C-alpha positions in Angstrom: 89.8 98.1 80.2 92.3 96.7 82.7 94.8 94.1 81.7 97.5 92.4 83.8 100.3 90.0 83.3 101.9 87.9 86.1 104.5 85.1 86.1 103.2 83.1 89.1 106.0 80.6 89.2 103.6 77.6 89.8 99.9 78.1 89.7 99.2 75.2 92.0 101.4 76.8 94.7 100.0 80.2 94.2 96.3 79.7 93.3 95.3 81.4 96.5 97.5 84.4 95.7 96.0 84.8 92.3 92.4 84.4 93.6 92.9 87.0 96.3 94.5 89.4 93.8 91.7 89.0 91.3 89.1 89.7 94.0 90.9 92.9 94.9 91.9 94.2 91.5 89.3 92.7 89.2 91.2 93.1 85.9 89.3 92.2 82.7 92.1 90.0 81.5 94.9 88.4 83.5 97.7 86.7 81.6 99.7 84.1 83.6 103.1 82.6 82.9 105.1 79.7 84.3 102.1 77.6 85.3 104.3 74.5 85.8 101.4 72.1 85.2 99.6 70.3 82.5 96.3 71.7 81.2 94.1 69.2 83.0 95.8 70.1 86.3 95.1 73.8 86.0 92.8 74.9 88.9 90.2 76.5 86.7 87.3 76.0 89.1 88.4 78.5 91.6 88.8 81.2 89.0 85.6 80.4 87.3 83.8 80.9 90.6 85.1 84.5 90.5 83.6 85.0 87.0 86.8 84.3 85.0 86.9 82.0 82.0 90.2 80.1 81.8 92.2 79.4 78.6 95.6 77.8 79.0 98.5 76.0 77.4 100.0 73.6 79.9 103.2 71.6 80.2 104.3 69.2 82.9 106.7 70.8 85.5 107.8 73.7 83.2 106.5 76.7 81.3 102.8 77.1 80.8 100.7 80.1 80.0 97.1 81.1 80.5 94.6 83.9 80.3 91.8 84.5 82.8 89.0 86.6 81.2 85.9 88.3 82.4 85.2 89.3 78.8 84.5 87.0 75.9 88.0 85.8 74.7 88.4 83.8 71.5 91.7 81.9 71.3 93.3 82.0 67.9 96.7 80.5 68.5 98.3 78.3 71.2 101.8 78.4 69.7 103.7 81.3 68.1 103.3 81.2 64.3 106.5 81.0 62.4 108.5 78.9 64.9 109.8 75.4 64.0 108.2 72.5 65.7 111.0 72.1 68.4 110.9 75.8 69.3 107.1 75.9 69.3 106.6 72.8 71.5 107.1 74.4 74.9 104.0 76.0 76.3 105.0 79.6 76.0 102.3 81.4 73.9 98.6 82.1 73.8 96.8 84.6 71.4 93.2 85.6 71.2 90.7 88.4 70.6 88.6 90.3 73.0 86.6 93.5 72.3 88.1 93.6 68.8 91.7 93.7 70.2 94.3 91.0 69.6 96.1 90.0 72.8 99.3 87.9 73.0 100.3 86.4 76.3 103.9 85.0 76.3 106.7 83.5 78.4 109.8 84.2 76.3 112.8 81.8 76.8 115.3 82.9 79.3 118.3 82.1 77.1 120.8 81.4 79.9 120.5 77.6 79.9 121.8 75.4 77.1 124.8 77.6 76.3 124.9 79.4 73.0 122.3 77.0 71.5 119.9 78.0 74.3 120.6 81.7 73.6 120.0 81.1 69.9 116.6 79.6 70.7 115.7 82.9 72.6 116.7 84.9 69.5 114.7 82.8 67.1 111.7 83.2 69.4 112.1 87.0 69.5 112.4 87.1 65.7 109.3 85.1 65.2 107.5 87.4 67.7 108.7 90.4 65.7 107.3 88.8 62.5 104.0 88.0 64.1 103.6 91.5 65.5 104.6 93.1 62.2 102.0 91.1 60.4 99.2 92.1 62.8 100.2 95.8 62.8 100.4 95.8 59.0 96.7 94.8 59.0 96.0 97.7 61.4 95.0 95.2 64.2 94.8 96.8 67.7 97.4 94.8 69.6 98.6 94.1 73.2 101.6 91.8 73.9 101.9 91.0 77.6 104.1 88.7 79.6 107.5 87.7 80.8 109.9 88.7 78.0 113.1 87.8 80.0 114.7 91.0 78.7 115.9 94.1 80.6 115.6 96.7 77.8 118.1 99.2 79.3 120.5 99.5 82.2 117.8 101.3 84.2 115.8 98.1 84.1 117.9 96.3 86.6 119.5 97.2 89.9 123.2 97.9 89.7 125.1 94.7 90.2 122.0 92.4 89.8 123.2 90.9 86.5 126.6 90.5 84.8 126.9 91.9 81.2 127.0 88.3 79.8 123.5 87.5 81.1 121.1 86.7 78.3 118.6 89.2 79.7 120.9 92.1 79.0 123.0 90.9 76.1 123.0 93.3 73.1 121.3 90.8 70.8 118.3 90.4 73.2 118.0 94.2 73.7 118.2 94.8 69.9 115.3 92.4 69.3 113.2 94.0 72.0 113.9 97.5 70.5 112.9 96.1 67.1 109.4 95.5 68.5 109.2 99.2 69.6 110.4 100.3 66.2 107.4 98.6 64.7 105.3 101.2 66.5 104.6 99.4 69.8 104.7 101.3 73.1 106.3 100.0 76.3 103.3 100.9 78.5 105.3 101.1 81.8 108.0 103.3 80.4 105.4 105.5 78.6 104.1 106.6 82.1 107.3 106.1 84.1 110.1 107.0 81.6 113.0 106.9 84.0 114.1 105.3 87.2 113.7 101.8 88.7 110.3 100.1 88.1 111.1 96.5 88.8 108.8 93.4 88.3 111.1 90.6 89.5 113.3 90.0 92.6 115.2 86.7 92.8 114.7 84.4 95.8 118.5 84.4 96.3 120.9 86.8 98.0 118.3 88.9 99.7 117.2 90.5 96.4 113.8 91.6 97.7 114.8 93.3 100.9 117.8 94.8 99.1 115.6 95.9 96.2 117.9 94.2 93.7 115.2 93.9 91.1 114.8 93.5 87.4 112.1 94.8 84.9 111.5 91.8 82.6 107.7 91.7 82.6 106.3 94.0 79.9 103.1 95.2 78.2 103.5 96.5 74.6 100.6 98.3 72.9 99.8 99.4 69.4 99.4 103.1 68.8 95.6 103.5 69.0 95.6 101.7 72.3 98.8 103.4 73.7 97.3 106.9 73.2 94.4 105.9 75.6 96.8 104.6 78.3 95.7 105.6 81.8 97.8 103.4 84.1 100.8 101.1 83.9 102.4 99.9 87.1 103.8 96.8 88.7 102.0 95.8 92.0 105.1 95.7 94.2 103.1 94.8 97.3 102.5 91.3 96.0 106.2 90.5 96.3 106.0 91.0 100.1 103.3 88.4 100.6 104.1 85.1 102.3 105.3 82.5 99.8 105.1 85.0 96.9 106.1 84.5 93.3 109.5 86.1 92.5 107.5 88.2 89.9 104.7 90.7 90.6 101.7 91.6 88.4 102.0 94.4 86.0 98.7 96.2 85.5 97.8 98.4 82.5 94.6 100.4 82.0 93.3 102.0 78.8 
């Protein structure tokens, strides 16, 4: 099975990029984030013509997540269980089952806007995700969590000088909550196969970040033990960032 995650930063602007990428790479499941459109405006027809069923949670102008599936995919949740109504309202979460595996696609809050209140929202979100993952793993459910976590887990996960230490993506509280997911028994797929060195998934549009390779690793795929032991590939597709009018994120592809 091949699974990918990609923050496309507006699906209507990058429908063509996604269709071309699907035709080339043919993943079984592609999780998308930052759709920036309401559900009725999602361009499902073009993806269905390629053999992909589309499930999405849309929101006008902001957020939005989807899964494009060549396999039967049964959606079980369109909001993260355990969150209060205000935190759960933004379109950031989709969960479902395919081939007996539970998949979570997410777009975790950035945490830099809204001051300390905005950062507190990020932490509540991560705590609810930890609780959800713990519950699934306690039931011995094969689990994959894929998406834009908006966390650089270690200093190796961003280019030197790319972020200040006060940025929410690298604050100790964010990193501690990311580590808590790994301590549940989940495996960071990319680091399992590429344990050291820069493996970036995001390059800002500002300050020449792409040509200078001032990247971040904030898009992740976490896997439960029985799936992680079958891992065969886990790599960002850097080439996509060099395309004309590209997203500032690239797809991360995992095979098992």
